[in-house]
MARVEX-998244 format. One line per 2 residues: number of its first residue (from 1); their letters; for each residue x, y, z of C-alpha. Coordinates in steps of 0.2 Angstrom, whole numbers, m for minus. Example, Ala and Ser with C-alpha at 12.3 -4.5 7.8 and 13.67 -1.06 7.14 Angstrom:
REM residues 2
1 = AS = 62:m22:39; 68:m5:36 .
END
This chain:
REM residues 98
1 = MT = 122:155:m84; 111:143:m95 .
3 = KK = 119:129:m83; 111:136:m67 .
5 = YL = 96:138:m74; 96:120:m83 .
7 = VA = 104:115:m63; 89:124:m55 .
9 = GS = 77:115:m68; 84:99:m65 .
11 = LI = 81:100:m48; 60:106:m48 .
13 = LI = 59:91:m62; 66:79:m48 .
15 = VG = 55:88:m33; 39:89:m45 .
17 = IT = 42:69:m47; 45:64:m30 .
19 = II = 31:75:m24; 17:66:m36 .
21 = NT = 27:49:m32; 20:52:m17 .
23 = IS = 2:57:m19; m1:45:m29 .
25 = CN = 8:30:m18; m3:37:m3 .
27 = SI = m21:36:m12; m16:21:m19 .
29 = AR = m12:12:m3; m27:19:3 .
31 = AA = m42:14:m7; m49:1:8 .
33 = AK = m54:18:16; m68:15:5 .
35 = YW = m74:4:14; m65:m1:32 .
37 = TN = m61:16:45; m41:16:49 .
39 = RQ = m44:8:64; m50:m9:54 .
41 = IR = m34:m7:38; m21:m3:52 .
43 = EF = m27:m19:61; m28:m29:45 .
45 = VN = m11:m21:39; m3:m25:56 .
47 = KC = m7:m42:56; m2:m45:37 .
49 = ED = 17:m39:43; 16:m49:57 .
51 = KS = 12:m64:47; 22:m62:32 .
53 = SI = 39:m52:38; 44:m68:45 .
55 = LL = 45:m76:28; 45:m59:15 .
57 = GS = 58:m48:28; 50:m31:35 .
59 = ER = 53:m23:19; 46:m30:7 .
61 = AK = 30:m37:20; 25:m19:23 .
63 = KY = 25:m16:2; 16:m31:1 .
65 = CD = 4:m28:13; m1:m11:7 .
67 = CA = m5:m20:m9; m16:m30:0 .
69 = VD = m25:m22:12; m31:m12:m5 .
71 = VV = m35:m26:m13; m43:m38:2 .
73 = AE = m56:m20:3; m64:m21:m14 .
75 = KY = m65:m38:m14; m74:m40:6 .
77 = QH = m78:m22:6; m87:m26:26 .
79 = YD = m74:m30:37; m80:m43:46 .
81 = DI = m81:m54:32; m64:m57:32 .
83 = KN = m64:m63:49; m74:m77:41 .
85 = IS = m61:m82:29; m46:m92:28 .
87 = VL = m26:m85:27; m28:m93:11 .
89 = EV = m44:m85:4; m35:m70:8 .
91 = LK = m19:m73:m1; m26:m79:m16 .
93 = VA = m36:m60:m17; m19:m54:m14 .
95 = NN = m11:m64:m27; m4:m51:m36 .
97 = CK = 4:m41:m25; 23:m41:m26 .
END
Protein backbone atom coordinates (compact mmCIF):
# COMPACT_ATOMS: atom_id res chain seq x y z
CA MET A 1 0.00 0.00 0.00
CA THR A 2 2.79 2.49 0.81
CA LYS A 3 4.53 1.56 -2.43
CA LYS A 4 1.49 2.89 -4.35
CA TYR A 5 1.70 6.19 -2.51
CA LEU A 6 5.43 6.44 -3.12
CA VAL A 7 4.99 5.87 -6.87
CA ALA A 8 2.05 8.33 -7.03
CA GLY A 9 4.02 10.93 -5.07
CA SER A 10 7.03 10.54 -7.34
CA LEU A 11 4.85 10.93 -10.41
CA ILE A 12 3.25 14.08 -9.04
CA LEU A 13 6.69 15.49 -8.23
CA ILE A 14 7.98 14.82 -11.76
CA VAL A 15 4.90 16.40 -13.35
CA GLY A 16 5.21 19.42 -11.05
CA ILE A 17 8.87 19.97 -11.89
CA THR A 18 8.13 19.68 -15.60
CA ILE A 19 5.37 22.28 -15.38
CA ILE A 20 7.54 24.69 -13.40
CA ASN A 21 10.42 24.35 -15.88
CA THR A 22 8.11 24.95 -18.83
CA ILE A 23 6.58 28.05 -17.29
CA SER A 24 9.92 29.55 -16.24
CA CYS A 25 11.54 28.91 -19.64
CA ASN A 26 8.65 30.54 -21.48
CA SER A 27 8.75 33.65 -19.30
CA ILE A 28 12.51 33.97 -19.68
CA ALA A 29 12.36 33.38 -23.41
CA ARG A 30 9.88 36.17 -23.90
CA ALA A 31 11.41 38.96 -21.84
CA ALA A 32 11.78 40.69 -25.21
CA ALA A 33 7.99 41.12 -25.27
CA LYS A 34 8.41 44.03 -22.84
CA TYR A 35 9.97 46.02 -25.67
CA TRP A 36 9.18 44.43 -29.03
CA THR A 37 6.01 43.19 -30.69
CA ASN A 38 5.45 39.47 -31.28
CA ARG A 39 6.04 40.04 -34.99
CA GLN A 40 9.40 41.70 -34.29
CA ILE A 41 10.42 38.89 -31.94
CA ARG A 42 9.53 36.24 -34.54
CA GLU A 43 11.39 38.19 -37.24
CA PHE A 44 14.54 38.46 -35.11
CA VAL A 45 14.44 34.81 -34.03
CA ASN A 46 13.79 33.54 -37.57
CA LYS A 47 16.68 35.55 -39.02
CA CYS A 48 18.91 34.50 -36.13
CA GLU A 49 18.08 30.82 -36.60
CA ASP A 50 18.60 31.01 -40.37
CA LYS A 51 22.07 32.49 -39.95
CA SER A 52 23.27 30.58 -36.90
CA SER A 53 21.96 27.12 -37.81
CA ILE A 54 24.70 26.82 -40.43
CA LEU A 55 27.32 26.86 -37.68
CA LEU A 56 25.38 25.52 -34.70
CA GLY A 57 22.83 23.12 -36.16
CA SER A 58 19.12 23.74 -35.88
CA GLU A 59 18.57 22.64 -32.25
CA ARG A 60 21.47 24.66 -30.83
CA ALA A 61 20.55 27.63 -33.03
CA LYS A 62 17.01 27.59 -31.64
CA LYS A 63 18.27 27.65 -28.04
CA TYR A 64 20.84 30.33 -28.83
CA CYS A 65 18.32 32.57 -30.58
CA ASP A 66 15.72 32.20 -27.82
CA CYS A 67 18.33 33.57 -25.44
CA ALA A 68 19.72 36.16 -27.85
CA VAL A 69 16.36 37.78 -28.54
CA ASP A 70 15.92 38.63 -24.87
CA VAL A 71 19.47 39.87 -24.35
CA VAL A 72 19.44 42.01 -27.48
CA ALA A 73 15.98 43.43 -26.71
CA GLU A 74 17.15 44.46 -23.25
CA LYS A 75 19.99 46.49 -24.76
CA TYR A 76 18.16 47.71 -27.87
CA GLN A 77 14.65 48.35 -26.62
CA HIS A 78 13.56 49.91 -29.91
CA TYR A 79 13.51 47.25 -32.61
CA ASP A 80 14.55 49.71 -35.32
CA ASP A 81 17.83 50.27 -33.45
CA ILE A 82 19.06 46.75 -34.23
CA LYS A 83 18.64 47.44 -37.93
CA ASN A 84 21.39 50.05 -37.64
CA ILE A 85 23.99 47.86 -35.95
CA SER A 86 26.25 45.20 -37.35
CA VAL A 87 25.83 41.45 -36.92
CA LEU A 88 29.11 41.49 -35.01
CA GLU A 89 27.61 43.92 -32.49
CA VAL A 90 24.59 41.66 -32.02
CA LEU A 91 26.94 38.72 -31.43
CA LYS A 92 28.87 40.71 -28.83
CA VAL A 93 25.66 41.56 -26.98
CA ALA A 94 24.47 37.93 -27.05
CA ASN A 95 27.91 36.62 -26.16
CA ASN A 96 26.78 34.71 -23.05
CA CYS A 97 24.03 32.81 -24.84
CA LYS A 98 24.88 29.20 -25.56
